[in-house]
N, C-alpha and C positions, 0 to 999 in steps of 0.2 A: 671087245668093244670096238665100235666103229667111230671114226672121227672125221670131221670135215677136211677138205683138201685146200681150202683157201689159206693163204699165208697170213700170219699175224700182221705184217706190214701192210699188205693189201687191204685188210679189213679195217685197220685202225687209221688209215689215211683219211677216211670219210666219216662223217657223223653217222650214228646209227639210224638206219632207215626203217628197221622193223624190230619191234620188241614183242616177244612171245612170252606171255605170263602163263605158267602152268601150275595149278594147284596140285599138290601131291600128298596123299595119305596112304601109307603102307604100300608103296609102289615098287619096292626093290626088285621084285621078280619081273616087272614090266619095263624097266628102264632101258635095257639093251634093245629090245625091238622098237621102243618109242624113239630113242635117239637115232637108231639106224635109219628109220623111215624119215624122221625129221631132217637129219643131215642130208639125206639123198635129195630132198626137195630144196632145202636151203642152198645147197651147192649149185643147183641149176639156176637159182635166181641171181647170183653174182651181185649181191648187195650186202652192205654192212648190217649185221643183226646182233641181237642178244637174246638169250633164252633165260628168263627169270623163273627159276624153280622155287616155288613156295612150299617148303616142307612143313606140313601142318601137324607137328609133334608126332610123327610116325613112330610106331612101336616096333617096326622091323628095321632092316638095314638101309632104308631109303637114304638117309643122310650120308652114311658111309659110302654108298654107291655114287651118290651125287658128287661127293668130294673127289672121287676117282675120275669122274667125267670132267669136272672142273679143272683138275690138275693137267689134263691133256687138251683142254679146250677152254681158253680164256673167255670165250663168249658165253659160257654157262655161268650164270650168277645164281647164288643161293640165298634165299631168305629162310631162316630157320625159326619158326614160331615156337615159343616156350610152352604153349599148351594147345590143345585141339580147339580151333575156332570154327572150322567148317569152311567150305569153299566160298560161301557168300561174303565173308569178311575179307578173304584174300582177293576177291575180284571187285570189291567196292571201289567206285571211283572217288578220287580225292579232290 
């Protein structure tokens, strides 16, 4: 697993400037390359961010893998849906 290099103190001193919302359904096998690429980009931006992963009742190990990333990266937030809603409901503006 790859993690970002920004320190927790550095990132929490400022309000979040970027929220990335990512709908996920059965993505366990894709999480490692996804986070590696995303963290590479975010590290270059030097801004406070959060990554909101919406687990849409995945039937694989997506939630387990997300929890591992969250344990090492407090900027990963998880919304775990109780049933499969589809990405449209996850991205619906409120």
